[in-house]
N, C-alpha and C positions, 0 to 999 in steps of 0.2 A: 413261892408262887408267882414270882416274877419269872423264872425259869419254865414253870410249866406253862404258863401263858406263852411264852416264847416260843417252846418247843410245839405247842399246839397252832399256833397262828402260822407262823414261819413258812410250813409246807404251803398254806393255802396263797400265801403272799408268792411266794415262789413259781406256784403252780399259775398264779395272774401274769406274771413278770416273764412265762416263758411265750406268752400268746402272741400271735402275731396282731400288728396294729388294727387290723379290720376288726378283730375278734375282741381286742382289749377295750375299742370306741363301743362294740356292741355291748358290752359287758358296762362301759361307763355310763350308756343309755339305760339299762336297766339300774344302774346305781343312781340315777337321776329320781326313777320314779319311785327309787324308795325313799331317797334322801327329803326328795321335795313334796311329794304326794303325802306319802304314808309316814313318815317320819316327822316330817317337817321341821327338820333340823337348822333352829336358830331364824328362822321365818321371821320373825318379831323383830329378832335385832338386825337384821339385813332390812327390812321396811323401816323401820325407824332410822336406822342411818341414811338410807335415800331419800325420806323425806326430809331430814334433817341439813343435808348438804345441796339438795336440790326443791327448794321450796316452793319454785316455780312452775314445776313439772306437774302435769295432770297423775291422776292415779294410775290411767291406761299407760302411762309412758313406765312410772315408777314399775309398775307390774311387768312391763316388758323387760326393763333393765335386770331384774330380779332373776325371771326367768332363764335370760340369757347367761346370769352371773352361776347359776345353779348349773346348768350344762359346763361352764367352762370348770367351774369349782370341780365336778366329779372327773372331768379329762385330769383336772391336775392330780387329783387323787391317782389315777390308775398311770399316769406317766412318771409318779413318784416313785410308785412300784415296779414300774418297768425299768428304774435306775438299778434294779438290784442286778439285771442281768443284759440290760442293752449294751449292745458292744460300741466301739469306739466309732469304728465308721458310721454304724446307723445314727448315734447321736451327732455326728459333725453334721450328716445330711439333714439333721431335723432342726438344730440349734445353729444357725449361722452367724457371724458377726461382720458387720459391715465395714468396721475400721479398726481391726485389731492393731496395726501399727501405731496407734495413739499411745498404748500399751507398751509397745517395743520401743518408743521414742523415748519414753521415762527410763527403760532398762538401760537403754545405751548409755543414759546419763546417771546410771546406778542409783536412780532415785526408788525408794519403797514407795508404793502406793496406796492409799484409802479407796475401796471401790463401794461406793454406796447405791442401794436401788430400792425399790418397796415391795410390798408384797403385791405384784401387779405379773400378770402374764405367766410365763412358766418361771420363774427364778430359781429352782431349783438346778435346772440344768445346765446352769452359769459354770458348775465346776470343770465342765468340759473346755474353758477356757485356757487351762492349763497346759493343754496340749500343744497350744500355739506361742506360749510364752515361756520364759526361762525362771521367771519367779515363784519361790514357795508359795502357797496360796493359804491362806488361813480365814475361814470363816466363823464369824463371832456369832456364837449361838447360844439358846437355851437347853440345856440338855435334857434328854427324854426321860420320864420316871422309871421306867423300866430300864436297867443298864445293859441288859442283853439286846435290845433294840438299839439302844445308844451305841453301844460298841460295833452293832453290825453296821450301822451308818458311818461310823467313823472309819471302818475298814473299808467299805467302801468308796469314800471320798478321797483317801490316803494312795487308792491303787494311780489316781490322775494327779500326786501331788499335791492334794488340798486337803488341808487338818481344819477340825473343828475344835475351837476353844470357847470356853465360857466366857462370859463377859468378865470374872474376876482375873481370868489367865490373861485375857488380851493385854493389857498395859506389860505385864513381867514378859511375859514371849515377844512381843515385839520390841521392847528394850532390850532383851537378849540376843534377837535377831540385827537390831543394829550393832552391836556392841561385836558381834561374830560377824560382819560384813557381810550377812545374808541377805538375799534381795528377796521381798517379800512383798506379795500383795492380798490386803486384808478386806474381806467383804463384810459389809453392814447394812441389815436391812431397817431402817430406822424410821421407821414411819409409824409404828405401833404406839401406844400411850403408855409412859412410865408410871411407875407406882407413885400414888400421890406425894407420899412421906418422901420421896426423892425428885419432886418435879419443882423444879427451881426455876425455870424458863417456859413460859407461856408465848404462845403467838397463835395467829390466823392460820387454820390450814381447813382447806375447802370451807372458807368463809365461816368457822366456827374456831373461838378462843379457846385452845384446849394445851395441857402440856406438851412438851416436845422431849424427846431425846436428844441430847448434846455430846454423846459419848464420843463420837467419831470425829466433830470435831475439835473439842478437847484436846485428843489425841495427836490429830495432825498438827496442832502447833505445837504440841510438846516434843513431838519426834521430827517436827518439819518434813512432814509427808504431803505430798500431791493429793488433791480430791477428784476423785473421777467418778462421775455417775454416769449407770447404763441403764438405758430404757429398753423393755423388751416390747416387742412388736408382734403378735400373734397374726400371722400371716393367713393360716387357715389351722385347720384341725391338726393338730400333732407337728406344726412347722411353726417356728419362731425365727426372728431377726434382731438382733442386738447391735443398739449403737452406742459407743461411748461418748461422754461430753465432760470435757475439763471445767470443774468448777475452779480449781484454784491451784496453780503449782508454787505460789509461795502463800501458805496458809497464816503465817505469823502478820503479814500485812495487814489481815482483815482484824474489825473490831470483834468484840465477843457477839456470837451467833449469827452474823452475816452469813456464814458460810452455809451454816442449818437453813438460814432462810431461804438461800439460793436453792438448796437442794430440796425444801420442801415446795418452790414453786415450779421445779420440774418434775414434781410425782403429779402436782396440781392439774398440770399440762396434759400429762400421761391420762387421767382419770378423767379429766373433761373432754378429750378426746375419745375414748371408747369407755365408758365405766363399766361395762358388764366383766372387763378382766380385772377388777382390781378385790382385795379380799374383804368384802363386805360383811363377813360373818364374824369379823372382831369388834370387840366395845371399844371402838377406835375412841369415839367421844363421850364415853361413860363420866368422865371429867371434864367439864366443860363451865366457862364463866358466862353468864346470862348478857345476851346481846342488847346494846343500848340502841 
């Protein structure tokens, strides 16, 4: 069944991916009507999330953010599909880095790096970074249920010397890389809610006491890896600018969870600046403690 779904869906995705960007965004506009007005995909989740973290905002403001978010959400869907066939030159034109030299300086010091971000802007196109640096890229992710689409995504990322690994594979893969003197940069999108049975650290995120992922910090301390945050700024439709910010180059000097807390503050700053570009469809605050 998985293969049948793959051979039926893939040609459709490929056809979308070869569309010029003007037509691609017309398709995104059409998709927005379907997703927002007809299907109403997770509209209740989005509304509840926005009301929870922005209790001071009026209904009209919540609706405005929600509307803008769904436009961006549909853009992100078609941009992810475009990744199947987009050229390196086109990607570099649309996804720029303001200070890639920060990563290059760490490479000169032979430091393997942990790169952290949020589900914000277009975090999918970060893999083009590999064309500017020497490090082998690892992206820690949750494998897709369909093994054929999962394999497709892995092949596309490998084109740019970037490899997807599951959470379970992360520690052994990076330990092995360090033993082999392999220069690596490993990406973590760590702003989502962990499973409750694995939630051992809680802290405020967007004003709500909620469980937090700490795997990136624990790995950084274990392998003495610098931690760098990258913020994606949407310049205009289809164009993004990314800036790196060092959280620490000496993770072992920090008390437990201090690195994670610094990361959360950086994510919050992004969201407060332009909330419409955050992934509000996720049930990020499904586990939370009552406020006093």
